[in-house]
C-alpha positions, 0 to 999 in steps of 0.5 A, a space after each residue: 702232608 703227612 700219611 700214617 706216621 710217614 713224613 710225606 706230603 681193573 681196567 674197566 672197558 668203557 661199553 661204547 669206547 672199544 674202538 681202534 686206538 690211536 697212538 699218541 705222537 712219541 715224545 721226542 728222544 731226549 738228547 741229555 744222557 741223564 733223562 733217557 727213558 728206560 721205561 717210556 709211555 706206552 699211552 694211547 689216546 682212546 679212538 674217537 669220533 668228532 664230537 661238537 659241544 654246544 650252546 655253553 658258557 666256555 672258560 678257555 684257560 687264557 682268561 677268555 669267557 664265551 657265552 652260548 659258545 661250541 667247542 669242537 673236538 676231533 682226532 684227539 684235539 680241540 680244533 675249534 672254539 667259538 659259536 655257530 661252529 660248523 661240524 663234520 656231519 658226522 660229528 656227535 652233537 652235545 646240547 650243552 645249554 645251560 652248562 659250563 665247559 673248561 679245559 680239563 683239571 691238572 692236579 700239579 701235587 698228588 700222591 695217588 697210586 703211591 699212597 692208594 686206597 685202601 690206606 695200608 702198609 702194603 700200599 705205603 710206597 711214597 717216600 724211600 726215608 733209607 737216606 735224607 737224598 734219594 734223587 735215584 728213587 722214581 714214583 713211577 716205580 710205586 705207583 699202583 694203576 688199581 687205586 679207586 682214587 683215579 677214578 674219583 678224581 676222573 669224576 671231579 674233572 681229573 684228566 692230568 696229575 703229577 704224581 709225586 714222592 713223599 716230603 720225608 727226604 731232603 730229596 725225594 726223587 722223580 715224579 711222573 705226569 700221567 694222563 688219568 685214564 684206566 690202565 694196568 701199567 703206569 706207562 699206559 697211563 704216562 703223557 707222553 714227552 712230559 717232563 720229570 719232576 723232582 721233588 725236594 722238601 724243606 723244614 720240619 719233615 725231613 729235619 724231624 725224619 732223620 733227627 729222630 734217628 740222630 743222623 743229619 739233617 737234624 735242623 735247618 742248617 742241616 737241611 741246607 747243608 743237605 742240599 749243597 752237598 747233593 748238588 756239589 756232587 752234582 755239578 762235578 758229575 755233570 762236569 766230568 760226563 759232559 761232552 767235551 770239545 774235541 782238541 784241535 788235531 795237532 800237525 807237523 811240518 812232516 804231515 800231510 794236510 789230511 791226517 789218517 786218523 786220531 782215533 778219537 772214538 777211543 779216546 772219548 771220555 765217558 766220564 765212568 759209571 752211571 750214577 742214578 742219583 746225579 744223574 737225576 740232580 745233573 737233569 735239574 741243573 740242565 733244566 731238563 727235569 723240573 724242581 718242584 719243593 715242598 715248602 712253606 715258610 717264606 724264609 725257607 722259599 728265598 733260601 731255596 731260591 738262592 740256592 737254585 741261584 747257586 747251582 744253576 737250576 730253576 725252580 718250578 713250583 713251590 708246593 704248600 708255600 702256607 707264607 707264599 703271600 709274603 713273596 708273591 713279587 719275587 716268585 713272579 719275578 722269577 717266574 716261580 709257581 706258588 702251588 698252594 692249598 685254598 686254606 690249609 694252616 696252623 697244623 704245624 709251627 711251619 704252617 703256623 702263619 698261613 691267611 685264607 688270602 694267600 693263594 689270591 695275593 700270590 695271584 695278584 702281581 704281573 707274571 704270576 703263577 697261583 695253582 690250587 692243588 691237592 695232596 690228598 686222595 679227597 681233595 682231588 675230587 673237588 679242586 674246583 671247589 677248593 679254587 671256589 674257597 679261595 675267591 670266597 675269601 678274596 672277594 671279603 678282602 675286596 678281591 674280586 676274582 673272575 671264574 674265567 681267571 680262576 680257572 686258571 689256578 687249575 688248568 693253565 697253570 699248573 700245565 706250565 709248571 708240569 712243563 705241557 703247556 704247550 699241548 693241555 691245560 687250555 682249550 685252543 686250537 691244536 691242543 690235547 682235547 681234554 675237556 670238562 662239561 659241567 651242570 653249571 659253574 664249575 666254582 658253585 658248591 653244586 657243581 658237578 662234572 657231567 662229562 669228561 673228554 681226554 684226547 677227545 674220547 669221553 671216558 666219563 659220564 655222569 648219566 652212562 654208567 658205561 662210562 664210568 670205569 672202575 678199577 680192577 680192584 673195585 671190581 665185584 666189591 659190591 657183590 662180596 659185600 652183599 654175599 658177606 652180608 647173607 652169610 656166603 663169604 667169611 
């Protein structure tokens, strides 16, 4: 997505949520020197008693649809999904008759917080376009938690999202996965234990940005040369900094069977000075950082797949992928997700050959992983309707996609691409209590998220203003507007 001339792709307390906060499980300590986190998550789930959502149509995200079913949330987790569930005596019971329940929606591609509203130059923090290769920068260090877009996304059912750098560079930096909760620091939103993403970009954006400056890359061949040079450096860095196997102790006939000391610690190879750029790329090669690539054309996606094989890294997802339908079988075979729009195409040459059945075609092969993403502060508010557009276009092409399959594009599949599917993305016992209650079929143009639960706590309720959080930036805005209109503020 393009931001103005840049190539880029408050906490209001909830009245009844002032309960004792319970800490999320501690993230496991990374064993890799390349992914040690100096600014770890401080996220704490809101305290909440047990909740029983009753008599709804439930889409579990696993491919199942359950009619007249219940969902039991307790201790921040999903405890059970089924019919006529038993619940503790103190459980809050919500009659969801006529309503639909889904897992919380996950957006795999967002720039909220790094390109926040209002969209002014002072807020343009998503692209570090001072060099074509900047894996040393991290999107989390640009996030403004007071972006009102987080709250409008919550009203659309978004419970988790990945914030990425823009697409002005060949390698734009690390992305971060957030829980969509009100906070005053990005660490308080940071999804505990979620791996970082690495944002890369193909095609027009980086070659236009740097070609206009008469520096490399100015062509697609320059793009590929830039990726290869960066990963060659990272491969050498990885070789130098990887732990070395201890050499067998030398023993002579005159030595005792137990040598006094081989002074191993003093001879340990530290690999030299840390390099923040190469730490990130080395982490990607090792598989500790997940690679997400902005790429439109099928030929460029195949080149990037070949690049990944050359240097031994795995691509988690291609983003935008207007021509992904042309290589749907290969994406499925190589277990690469396609994070796609419903029908954005034609706005530049590399987006010219789009079809409205793109995502449906990517979804067809066995082992496929199709995702509806936003790349938009507006589109993120209605990703359910974007998915509905895909279903409608597919139906016109003779492909009937059931709601219980389509919901996976918004929940399970993005969780897979973000490396968090074992913890969220489906309504299964033991997973996070991230749940949306809709007023009807979520793939209807009339659908609205009525209630949103994150870790079992009701953080949004369309019928309860005390559960409609507003960022500090928005607090007082209506009053200020009224005063201005009355002539009280100049």
